[in-house]
Each structure stands twice: as C-alpha cells, then as structure tokens.
C-alpha positions in Angstrom: 41.9 20.7 23.7 43.3 23.6 21.7 45.8 26.0 23.3 44.5 29.5 23.9 46.1 32.8 23.2 45.8 36.5 24.2 47.2 39.4 22.3 47.6 42.9 23.8 48.6 45.8 21.6 50.5 49.0 22.5 50.7 51.9 20.0 49.4 53.0 16.7 47.0 51.6 14.1 50.0 49.9 12.3 50.6 48.0 15.5 46.9 47.1 15.7 47.1 45.9 12.2 50.2 43.7 13.0 48.4 42.3 16.0 45.5 41.1 13.8 48.0 39.4 11.6 49.6 37.7 14.6 46.2 36.6 15.9 45.2 35.2 12.4 48.4 33.3 12.2 48.0 31.8 15.6 44.4 30.7 14.7 45.8 29.1 11.6 48.3 27.3 13.8 45.4 25.8 15.8 45.2 28.1 18.8 42.0 29.8 20.0 41.7 33.4 21.0 40.5 34.5 24.5 39.7 37.9 26.0 41.0 37.1 29.5 44.8 36.8 29.9 44.2 34.5 32.9 42.8 31.9 30.5 45.6 32.1 28.0 48.3 29.5 27.3 50.2 32.0 25.1 50.4 35.8 25.7 51.7 38.0 23.0 52.5 41.7 23.7 52.9 43.7 20.5 54.9 46.8 21.5 55.4 50.4 20.7 58.5 52.5 21.5 57.5 55.9 20.3 57.0 57.2 23.8 58.4 56.4 27.2 55.0 55.6 28.7 54.5 52.8 26.2 57.8 51.2 27.5 56.6 51.6 31.1 53.2 50.0 30.3 54.9 47.1 28.7 57.2 46.3 31.6 54.3 46.8 34.0 52.4 44.1 32.1 55.5 41.9 32.0 55.7 42.2 35.8 52.1 41.0 36.1 52.7 38.2 33.7 55.7 37.1 35.8 53.4 36.4 38.7 51.0 34.5 36.4 53.9 32.5 35.1 54.9 31.5 38.6 51.5 30.1 39.1 51.4 28.5 35.6 54.9 27.5 34.5 53.5 26.2 31.1 52.5 29.8 30.1 54.4 31.2 27.1 55.1 34.9 26.8 56.1 36.6 23.5 57.0 40.2 22.9 57.0 41.6 19.4 56.8 44.9 17.6 58.8 48.1 17.8 60.3 47.9 21.2 61.2 44.3 20.7 62.9 45.3 17.4 64.9 48.0 19.2 65.8 46.0 22.3 66.4 42.5 21.0 68.4 40.4 23.5 68.4 43.3 26.0 64.7 42.7 26.6 65.4 39.2 28.0 67.9 40.7 30.4 65.2 43.0 31.8 62.4 40.4 31.6 63.8 36.8 31.7 60.3 35.4 31.9 59.9 36.1 28.2 60.1 33.1 25.9 60.1 34.8 22.5 61.2 38.1 21.1 60.4 39.1 17.5 60.5 42.4 15.7 58.6 44.4 13.1 60.0 42.5 10.1 59.0 39.0 11.0 55.5 39.3 12.4 54.4 36.3 10.5 57.0 34.1 12.2 55.3 34.3 15.7 53.8 30.8 15.7 57.0 29.1 14.5 59.1 31.0 17.1 56.7 30.0 19.9 57.0 26.4 18.7 60.7 26.6 18.6 60.9 28.0 22.1 58.7 25.3 23.4 60.7 22.5 21.8 64.1 23.9 22.8 62.8 24.9 26.3 64.8 28.1 26.0 64.1 31.7 24.9 64.2 32.5 21.2 65.1 36.0 19.9 64.7 36.7 16.2 65.0 40.4 15.2 65.6 40.9 11.5 67.3 43.9 10.0 64.8 43.9 7.1 61.8 41.8 5.9 62.6 38.5 4.3 60.2 39.4 1.5 57.1 41.5 0.8 54.9 38.8 2.4 56.6 39.7 5.7 56.4 43.5 5.0 52.7 43.6 4.0 50.0 41.7 5.8 47.4 40.8 3.1 43.9 39.4 3.3 44.0 39.9 7.1 42.7 43.5 7.2 39.1 43.3 8.2 38.6 44.4 11.8 36.9 41.7 13.9 35.2 44.4 16.1 34.1 46.4 13.0 33.6 43.9 10.1 32.3 46.7 7.8 35.7 48.5 8.2 39.2 47.4 7.2 42.8 48.6 7.4 45.0 48.1 4.4 48.7 48.6 4.6 50.1 50.5 1.6 53.5 51.3 2.9 55.9 50.4 5.7 59.0 52.2 7.1 60.0 55.9 6.9 62.7 57.9 5.2 62.4 61.0 7.3 64.8 61.8 10.1 62.7 63.6 12.8 64.9 64.1 15.8 62.4 62.7 18.3 61.3 59.6 16.3 62.5 55.9 16.4 60.3 54.7 13.5 63.0 54.7 10.8 65.3 52.7 13.1 62.7 50.0 14.0 60.6 50.0 10.8 63.3 50.6 8.3 63.3 52.6 5.1 60.1 53.2 3.2 58.7 50.3 1.1 55.6 50.9 -0.9 53.3 48.1 -1.9 52.4 47.9 -5.6 49.2 49.7 -6.4 47.7 46.8 -8.3 48.1 44.6 -5.2 46.4 47.2 -3.0 43.5 47.7 -5.4 43.0 43.9 -5.7 42.8 43.6 -1.9 40.3 46.4 -1.5 38.2 44.8 -4.3 38.2 41.5 -2.3 37.2 43.4 0.8 34.4 45.2 -0.9 33.0 42.0 -2.3 33.0 40.6 1.2 30.9 43.6 2.5 33.5 46.1 3.6 32.3 49.7 3.0 35.1 51.6 4.7 38.9 51.3 4.3 41.7 53.1 6.0 45.0 53.2 4.1 48.0 52.8 6.4 51.5 53.9 6.1 54.2 55.7 8.2 54.1 58.6 5.6 51.3 57.9 3.1 52.0 61.2 1.3 55.2 59.8 0.0 53.6 56.5 -1.1 55.2 55.2 -4.3 58.3 57.3 -4.2 60.4 54.1 -4.1 58.5 52.6 -6.9 58.7 55.2 -9.6 60.4 58.5 -10.4 57.2 60.1 -11.8 54.9 62.2 -9.8 53.7 60.9 -6.4 51.3 57.9 -6.7 49.2 58.5 -3.6 46.7 60.8 -5.4 46.4 58.1 -8.1 45.8 55.4 -5.5 43.1 57.4 -3.8 41.2 57.7 -7.1 41.7 54.0 -8.0 40.4 52.8 -4.6 37.6 55.4 -4.7 36.4 53.9 -8.0 35.9 50.4 -6.4 32.2 49.5 -6.3 30.9 49.1 -2.7 33.6 51.3 -1.0 31.7 54.2 0.5 34.5 55.7 2.6 38.3 56.0 2.4 40.5 57.3 5.2 44.3 57.4 5.4 47.0 57.8 8.1 49.5 59.1 8.6 50.7 61.9 6.3 53.6 64.3 6.6 52.9 68.0 6.1 56.0 68.6 3.9 54.8 65.9 1.4 51.1 67.0 1.2 51.0 67.8 -2.5 48.4 69.7 -4.6 47.7 66.4 -6.5 46.7 64.7 -3.2 44.4 67.6 -2.2 42.8 67.5 -5.6 42.2 63.8 -5.4 40.6 64.2 -1.9 38.4 67.0 -3.2 37.2 65.1 -6.3 36.8 61.5 -5.1 33.4 61.1 -3.4 34.5 58.1 -1.3 37.5 60.0 0.3 36.3 61.3 3.6 36.6 65.0 4.6 39.2 64.3 7.2 42.9 65.1 7.3 45.4 64.2 10.1 48.3 66.6 9.6 50.9 66.5 12.4 52.2 70.0 13.3 54.3 69.0 16.4 55.3 72.6 17.1 54.4 76.1 16.1 57.9 77.5 16.6 60.1 77.5 13.5 63.2 77.2 15.7 61.8 74.1 17.3 60.6 72.7 14.0 64.1 73.1 12.6 65.6 71.3 15.7 63.0 68.6 15.2 64.1 68.3 11.5 60.5 68.4 10.3 61.2 70.1 6.9 58.7 72.9 7.1 57.9 76.2 8.8 54.8 77.1 10.7 53.8 79.5 7.8 54.3 76.7 5.3 52.2 74.4 7.4 49.4 76.9 7.6 49.6 77.5 3.8 49.1 73.8 3.1 46.3 73.6 5.7 44.6 76.5 4.0 44.9 75.0 0.6 43.3 71.8 1.8 40.4 73.6 3.5 39.9 75.8 0.4 39.6 72.7 -1.8 37.7 70.3 0.4 34.4 71.5 1.8 33.7 70.7 5.5 37.2 69.3 6.1 38.0 68.2 9.7 41.7 68.5 10.6 43.4 66.8 13.5 47.1 67.0 14.5 49.9 65.8 16.8 51.7 68.2 19.1 54.8 67.7 21.3 55.3 69.9 24.4 58.7 70.4 25.9 61.0 69.4 23.1 64.6 70.0 24.2 65.4 73.7 24.2 61.8 74.9 23.9 61.5 78.3 25.5 58.4 80.1 26.7 58.5 82.2 23.5 58.6 79.0 21.4 55.6 77.6 23.3 53.6 80.8 22.9 54.2 80.6 19.2 52.8 77.1 19.3 49.7 78.4 21.1 49.3 81.0 18.4 49.5 78.6 15.5 47.2 76.1 17.1 44.6 78.8 17.8 44.9 80.0 14.1 44.7 76.5 12.7 41.5 75.8 14.7 42.0 72.0 14.9 39.0 69.6 15.4 41.1 67.7 17.9 44.8 67.0 18.7 46.9 64.3 20.1 49.1 66.2 22.6 52.2 64.6 24.1 54.9 65.6 26.6 58.4 65.1 25.0 59.7 61.7 25.7 63.4 61.0 24.9 63.8 57.9 22.8 67.1 55.9 22.9 69.1 56.4 19.7 67.4 59.6 18.6 69.1 63.0 18.2 66.7 64.5 20.7 67.7 62.0 23.4 71.3 63.3 23.3 70.1 66.9 24.0 70.1 66.2 27.8 71.5 69.6 28.7 68.5 71.3 27.0 65.7 69.2 28.5 62.8 71.3 29.8 62.0 70.8 33.5 59.1 68.4 34.0 57.0 70.9 36.0 57.3 73.5 33.2 56.3 70.9 30.6 53.3 69.8 32.6 52.1 73.4 32.9 52.5 74.0 29.2 50.7 70.8 28.4 47.7 71.9 30.4 47.7 75.3 28.7 47.9 73.8 25.3 45.1 71.2 26.1 42.8 74.1 27.0 43.3 75.8 23.6 42.8 72.5 21.8 39.7 71.7 23.7 38.2 75.1 23.1 38.8 74.8 19.4 37.3 71.2 19.3 34.2 72.3 21.2 33.7 75.3 18.9 34.0 73.0 15.9 31.5 70.5 17.3 29.0 73.1 18.4 29.0 74.3 14.8 27.6 71.0 13.7 24.5 71.1 16.0 21.4 71.2 13.9 23.0 69.5 10.9 22.2 66.0 9.6 25.4 64.0 9.4 26.1 60.7 7.5 27.1 58.3 10.2 28.5 54.8 9.7 27.2 52.7 12.6 29.9 50.9 14.6 27.8 49.3 17.4 26.9 49.9 21.0 28.6 52.7 22.8 31.4 51.6 25.0 30.4 54.1 27.7 26.6 53.6 27.5 25.4 50.2 26.0 21.9 51.7 25.8 23.2 54.0 23.0 24.7 53.3 19.6 27.9 54.9 18.3 29.2 55.7 14.9 31.5 58.0 12.9 30.7 60.9 10.6 32.7 61.3 7.4 34.9 63.7 9.3 35.7 61.0 11.8 33.7 62.5 14.6 32.2 60.1 17.2 28.4 60.3 17.5 26.2 58.7 20.1 22.5 58.2 19.4 19.5 56.0 20.4 19.5 52.7 18.5 16.3 53.3 16.4 16.6 50.0 14.7 20.1 50.6 13.4 22.7 47.9 13.0 26.6 48.0 12.7 27.7 48.7 9.2 24.7 50.8 8.2 25.0 54.3 6.9 22.3 56.5 8.5 21.5 60.2 8.6 21.8 61.5 12.2 20.6 65.0 13.3 23.2 66.4 15.7 21.5 67.6 18.9 24.4 68.2 21.2 28.2 68.6 21.3 31.1 68.0 23.6 34.8 68.5 22.8 35.2 64.8 22.1 31.9 63.6 20.7 28.5 64.5 19.3 24.9 63.5 20.3 22.2 62.9 17.8 19.0 61.3 16.6 18.5 59.0 13.6 16.5 60.6 10.9 16.7 57.9 8.1 19.1 56.3 5.7 22.2 58.2 4.5 22.6 59.5 1.0 23.5 57.0 -1.7 26.7 57.4 -3.6 24.7 58.8 -6.5 23.3 61.4 -4.2 26.6 62.6 -2.9 29.0 64.4 -5.2 32.0 66.6 -4.8 32.6 69.7 -6.7 35.9 70.3 -8.4 37.5 73.2 -6.6 40.8 74.7 -7.9 43.7 73.7 -5.7 46.3 76.3 -4.9 49.9 75.5 -5.8 52.2 75.1 -2.9 
C-alpha cells in the first residue's frame, strides 16, 4: 500500500505554488495525497516568515504533530519554505520531532530528503544559499491549480533586490532571478492547450521582471503583451508589484492588452513620508498617488488593492493620521492590513526602543480597518446593477447551495448555480454588495474575446 502525505501551506501565493510542486514530486515518488493529517504517513509544512503569527501557527501545528508522532512513531515530519530557510538547524532545537528541514532553494529535493532521513533514522537539514540550477528556482509544468483546473499560477521571477526595513524576503529567497520570457510563454501555451483560461504571473517584484536579463527597458510590459496574445488565455493577473517600479510601459500594456485584467495590487504600506523613508520603500505618498492616478486614468474600471502596516517603529499619531488621509484619498477596493511584526535579521527588528505599544497599534488597526471597509463597500455598491464577466470557480465555501466566481477586477461574486460549471465565463448581474463580496444572478454567457476590446488611452509619464 502506498504511503500517504499531507501538505499544509503558510503564507503567500508563492508558497502555495511551491507546495503544489512538493505535492507533485511526492506523487511522482509513489506517495498518495490525503486531506486528513491523521491519515498521513508524511506531513510537510511549507512555511512563511513574513509575520510573527505565521511563526506561531507553525509551532502550534508542530506541537499538535508531536502528539500524533507519539501515537504513530513511523510518521515523518518535514518543514520547508521561508522559515525553514531562515532557521535551519535552529528549527530542530525548537522542534526535535521534525525529520527534515529544507529551504526555499531546494523545494524539489523534498522526496529525496525524506528518503534520506528514513534510511539514516536521523534528522536531515539541507538549506542552500542559492538554487542549484533554474530547475530548482522555477517550478515548471506544475502550475495548474488542482482546486481550480481552469486557472494556473506561473512563476516568472524569484527573489528580491529591494531592502525594505521590515521584510525578510531578500534574506530567505535571495536576489532577483528572472525566468527567460520564451520559457514562460511556452509554458502558458501548454497550459492554454490543456484548457487553462486564466493565469497569474508570480514574482516577488514583477515590475522589475527582466532587470537581471537585459539592460534595455523593463521586460514586464513585453511579457504581458506576449502572454496576452496566446490563444485561449482569457485572463491574466499578476502579483506582486512594487510602486516604485510601476512604469508607464506596464500601465500601457495593461490598458491595451484585452486579456490583462483590470486589477492592480499596489502595496502602499504607509501614508507617512517619514515612515516610508524609515521603511526604505523608495517613494513618497505623493509619488504613490501619482502612479495610482496614472493607472486609473489609463485603465478603465480598474480595481486597486493594497498592503498596509500599522505600528511601524516610531510611527506617531500624526504619521498614522497621514496614512488614514492617503488611504481615504486612494479609495482602495480592499486592503490587507497588518500590525507591525518584528522579523529577526531585519533593520526594523533592531528599532526596539521605537516600538509602538501594542494597545495603541490595536486601536490604530481598528480605525484603519473602518476606513478601508467603508471604501470597499462604496466601491462594491457602485457595481450593483451592472452585468459583470465572472469566471466560475465552483461551489461557495460558505454556502454550498450557491456558486462563486471572480470578476475581471478580482471581486468575489456569489450566485445561484443556473446550470453553470467551473471554468465557464458567464455574465452575472450584480444585485447586492458587501465589503468583501458581491451577490448576483446569471444572465447568460460572457462576451467573447472578439466582443471585448480595450481602447488605447494615453499614459502619463511618471
């Protein structure tokens, strides 16, 4: 009987993507996936270290697995990903029940390391300083999402060359490495031939894609156009970009390429110029708003989401008020809002004498959330009465009697089934709105590619 495995993911879409590669490699090694950790012979925890709560969740799960291991001594436990890359041997000292530790640069080695640990009957730690080759850096042909077979993630870049004071990504993911554009296009062509209609291009800073490949102008705009020209690809999304690298060429490519969705995630982090400088973000709030305005001017019906950090070391009430003002002016469709979390090895973690008291941070977090939710609700209410193109994902997780899907702006819509199936593009009339979702009724098939065009709008320099 084949051994069974269970993979749990903490963190971002890049981690989700890595987890799918791990699962595919384990299947290739003869193991079978299960949805219940109690049934698994091998448990892999793919970790994040961006925020402290991700660390706490990991060690909470490891505590539960320790009890399971006591009942089933043959169980193997592996920890991979960002936190494993950072901690290495230290992780075994905190959790001696772990059998294998691997990092972000050797994801494809998971099956071999598990076998090595089983043979040696001893823990194995393998954390590389850099990928052995591009096969380790970029997971290819493993990008279709099992839960959404009509959608796929495609890695175009790994690592980051920025030096944000709060972020550990450069330390655990390494410097930026861009995948050759021809390789990306070939992979998307294979996906389209297999029935994929939506791709999300992944990178730590997609706006700087190609900077390490050529000295000529940024390649990301060219890549958007090339992928957008592939037959069968109806939607293109990308994440994550950096505001300082959002170029007019990229905005123009978004405006002119029909397949590129009217959705932009543009992390602000703070509205205070003083805090942004301390964060080492490379832009001011005015510069951010200028680029946001340029994108909205060029791309009709653009939805914009963002990331915000509350309580960065030294943040004053005046700084926070400035953030509220900028957020209100920006009018975001939604925001991922976080309380500052000191990460070992970052510049911000050393600013202990400037940490903001937790009670003040919690109060500011609530005030900011109220502004964001008001803006999100206003944006959603403005869509009531419209017919949206929705890509059907499947049954709603909260109400199985309803179907769910996403608009081109990435907005979640719930609607009665009406004979729809996952992967279909349908027209949905929006009948109701909340801050985090829309309600609607199916009105028929969505427009074909030929029926949807984008008008060239001059892009402001900036």
